[in-house]
C-alpha positions in Angstrom: 81.1 64.1 104.6 81.2 61.5 100.9 81.2 57.5 102.1 84.2 56.4 101.6 85.2 52.8 100.6 84.2 50.3 103.1 86.7 48.2 106.0 87.9 45.5 104.4 90.6 43.2 106.6 93.2 42.9 104.8 91.9 45.8 101.9 95.7 47.6 100.8 94.2 51.2 100.3 91.6 53.6 101.2 89.9 56.4 99.3 89.6 58.9 102.1 87.3 62.2 101.4 88.9 66.3 100.5 91.9 64.0 98.8 93.2 61.8 101.7 93.6 58.6 101.0 95.3 54.9 103.4 97.6 52.9 101.4 99.0 49.6 103.6 102.7 50.5 105.0 105.5 47.7 104.9 105.3 47.4 108.7 109.4 47.6 108.6 109.3 50.9 107.0 106.5 52.4 109.0 108.2 51.6 112.4 111.4 54.0 111.1 108.7 56.4 109.9 107.0 56.1 113.3 110.7 56.2 115.7 111.7 59.3 113.6 108.7 61.3 113.4 106.8 60.6 116.5 109.5 62.7 118.5 108.6 61.1 122.0 110.3 57.7 123.8 107.8 57.3 125.9 109.0 53.8 127.9 112.7 55.6 128.1 113.6 52.2 125.6 116.5 54.1 124.7 116.5 51.8 121.9 116.4 52.0 117.6 115.3 48.5 117.9 112.5 48.7 120.4 111.4 52.2 118.5 110.8 51.3 115.1 109.7 47.4 116.0 107.5 47.6 117.8 104.3 44.6 117.9 101.3 47.3 117.3 102.6 48.3 113.7 101.9 44.3 112.3 98.9 45.3 112.2 96.9 47.8 109.9 99.6 49.8 109.8 98.5 52.9 106.5 100.4 55.8 105.3 98.0 58.8 104.9 98.7 60.8 101.5 97.1 64.1 101.0 97.0 65.0 96.9 99.1 62.0 95.9 102.0 62.9 98.6 102.9 61.4 102.0 102.1 63.4 104.5 102.0 60.6 107.8 100.8 57.4 108.9 98.6 55.7 111.4 97.2 52.2 112.7 93.4 52.3 112.1 90.9 49.3 111.7 87.4 50.4 113.4 86.4 51.5 116.8 90.5 51.3 117.1 93.7 54.0 115.7 97.1 54.2 116.9 100.3 55.2 116.5 99.3 58.3 114.3 101.7 61.0 113.0 103.1 63.8 110.3 106.4 63.9 108.7 108.6 66.5 107.6 108.4 68.8 106.1 104.9 69.6 107.5 103.2 71.4 104.7 99.1 69.9 105.6 97.5 71.1 109.2 97.8 68.7 111.9 94.5 68.8 112.7 92.9 69.0 108.9 94.4 64.9 108.9 93.2 64.2 112.8 89.7 65.4 111.3 89.4 63.2 107.9 90.5 59.9 110.5 87.8 61.1 112.8 85.5 61.3 110.1 87.1 57.3 108.5 86.5 56.0 111.7 82.7 57.2 112.5 82.3 55.3 109.0 83.4 52.3 109.6 83.1 51.7 113.0 80.5 50.1 115.2 77.8 52.6 116.8 77.6 50.4 119.6 80.8 49.7 120.5 83.7 53.1 121.8 86.2 54.1 119.6 89.6 54.3 121.4 92.4 56.4 120.6 95.6 55.3 121.7 99.7 56.9 122.1 97.8 60.0 121.6 101.0 63.1 122.0 100.0 65.3 124.3 99.9 68.6 122.0 96.7 67.1 120.0 94.5 66.8 123.4 93.0 69.7 122.3 92.5 68.9 118.7 90.5 65.2 119.9 88.5 67.3 122.2 87.1 69.8 119.6 86.1 66.1 118.3 84.1 65.1 121.1 86.8 62.3 122.5 87.4 62.2 125.9 89.8 60.8 127.7 90.3 57.0 129.2 93.5 57.3 130.5 96.9 59.0 130.6 100.2 57.5 132.3 103.6 57.8 132.1 106.6 55.6 132.5 109.3 56.9 135.2 112.6 55.5 136.0 115.6 56.7 137.9 119.0 54.4 137.9 119.5 51.3 140.6 121.0 52.3 144.1 121.3 50.6 147.0 119.6 52.5 150.2 121.5 51.8 153.9 118.1 53.4 155.7 115.4 50.9 154.9 113.7 50.2 158.8 110.7 48.2 159.1 107.9 49.0 161.8 108.3 45.9 164.6 104.9 45.2 164.4 105.5 43.8 159.7 107.2 40.7 158.6 109.0 40.3 155.3 109.2 37.8 153.1 110.5 37.2 149.5 107.1 36.4 147.6 106.9 32.9 145.7 104.3 31.5 143.0 102.4 30.2 146.2 101.4 33.5 147.0 99.8 34.7 144.1 95.9 34.5 145.0 97.0 36.7 148.1 98.7 39.0 146.2 95.8 39.7 143.9 93.5 39.9 146.3 95.3 42.5 148.2 96.1 44.4 144.8 92.5 44.2 144.3 91.8 45.8 148.0 94.1 48.9 147.4 93.1 49.9 144.1 89.1 49.6 144.1 88.3 53.2 143.7 91.5 54.9 142.5 92.1 56.2 139.5 93.8 52.9 138.2 90.5 51.0 139.1 88.7 53.8 137.2 91.2 53.3 133.9 91.4 50.1 133.4 87.4 49.3 133.3 86.9 48.4 137.3 89.7 45.1 137.7 88.4 42.3 139.7 89.9 39.9 142.0 90.7 37.5 139.2 92.1 39.9 137.0 94.8 41.3 139.7 95.7 37.2 140.2 96.0 36.7 136.5 98.4 39.8 136.2 100.5 38.6 139.3 100.9 35.3 138.4 102.2 36.5 134.8 104.5 39.4 136.5 106.1 36.5 139.0 105.8 34.6 136.3 108.7 36.8 134.0 110.7 37.5 137.0 111.6 33.6 138.3 112.3 33.5 134.4 114.9 36.2 134.7 116.4 35.1 138.0 115.0 38.2 140.0 112.0 37.8 142.2 114.2 38.4 145.3 113.6 42.6 144.5 109.9 42.0 145.3 108.0 41.7 148.9 105.6 41.0 150.8 105.0 42.6 153.8 102.3 41.2 156.6 100.9 42.4 160.3 102.7 40.3 162.5 100.0 40.7 164.8 97.3 39.2 162.8 98.9 37.5 160.2 97.6 39.4 157.1 99.4 40.9 154.2 99.1 44.2 153.8 101.6 45.3 151.3 102.7 44.1 147.6 106.0 45.1 145.9 106.1 43.2 141.9 109.8 44.1 141.1 112.3 42.2 138.5 113.8 42.2 135.4 112.3 42.3 132.6 112.8 40.6 130.0 110.2 42.4 127.5 113.1 45.1 128.0 115.6 42.6 126.5 117.1 42.4 130.2 118.3 45.5 130.1 116.2 47.3 132.8 114.7 46.4 135.5 110.3 47.5 136.3 108.5 47.9 139.3 104.9 46.6 138.3 102.9 46.7 142.0 103.4 48.4 144.9 99.7 48.7 147.3 99.3 49.0 150.6 96.1 48.4 152.1 94.4 51.7 153.0 94.6 50.5 156.7 98.1 51.0 156.5 98.9 54.0 154.8 101.0 57.4 155.5 103.3 54.9 157.4 106.2 54.9 154.9 106.1 51.1 154.0 105.0 52.0 150.0 108.5 54.5 149.9 110.7 51.0 152.1 108.9 48.9 149.4 110.4 50.8 146.8 113.8 51.2 148.5 113.9 47.7 149.1 113.6 46.7 145.2 115.7 49.4 144.5 118.5 47.8 146.8 118.5 44.3 145.2 117.9 45.1 141.5 121.1 47.5 141.5 123.1 43.9 141.0 120.6 43.2 138.3 120.2 46.5 136.4 121.9 49.6 136.0 118.0 51.0 136.1 114.4 50.5 137.1 111.4 52.5 135.6 107.7 51.8 136.5 104.4 53.3 135.0 101.5 55.1 136.7 98.7 57.2 136.0 98.4 61.2 136.1 96.9 62.6 139.1 97.1 58.8 141.0 98.5 60.2 144.6 101.4 57.9 143.9 103.1 59.5 141.4 104.0 62.5 144.2 105.8 60.0 145.6 107.9 58.5 142.7 108.9 61.9 142.1 110.3 62.1 145.8 112.7 59.1 145.3 114.1 60.8 142.2 112.2 58.2 139.8 112.5 61.0 136.2 109.4 61.4 134.0 108.2 60.4 131.0 106.1 61.9 128.1 102.7 61.1 128.8 100.7 58.4 126.9 97.3 59.0 126.4 94.3 57.4 125.4 90.8 58.9 124.5 87.0 57.3 123.3 84.5 58.8 121.9 80.9 56.9 120.9 79.8 57.6 117.7 76.1 58.7 117.6 
């Protein structure tokens, strides 16, 4: 493998090996090509504008050329790559392109850090495995119509309330306790209580700004006055106010398998019925909660996969 040109921020073109080169792309054009050729809408945007105008395209989006013919595109920089796609007509073997990008990252990346590949097509996972990459996480968006549920019944020992921003510390602590040791906790680098508090504050502020925080719920044990369950849900301005989102559903381990999580989701969907036509959520593939979401009628999207490798 011959050495290639060193990475320089803002550089317009890189000559690679085996007839490949990277040419910096116009962001708007890159978005159009990605939206057409990637063949999947992982987040159920149902929107041409959202698919073609992703903020990730703003940083280091390149066309991939082989023998002076454009064959695809990628967002790439040292220790990072995402939004890889191949263009029609498919005249170049896909693995040969992935392998060339791998060799490029090998030369550009800091060997003391992991290199991450995001937005991997599930059909390409085997290619990255062959190159020594391991799966960091696999998540999927799920969606269903909002709906009024008449059968939401809480146990007599439970107290229900809508959260306020003053509850954020208590919420963060319960989320941390509920997620600790689980698949989501492992995938996202062992989030601390402080991380969960900050995330909860962000979600709640979004929902306050869209007047939809009332779809969120806190569940207390009447006997101890302790918070034991949380659902953070509301309308998400990142979706252009079209859909609602359930961002967090958590129940303390000692209170699980009592129907609390299901009731939290039913209450959210009931309140959201007057706010938006559909509600989305994200789940780590393999999370036990995934089965509950299927049971409740959420339709699964394509997996969004991240893989990593530490170059030696």
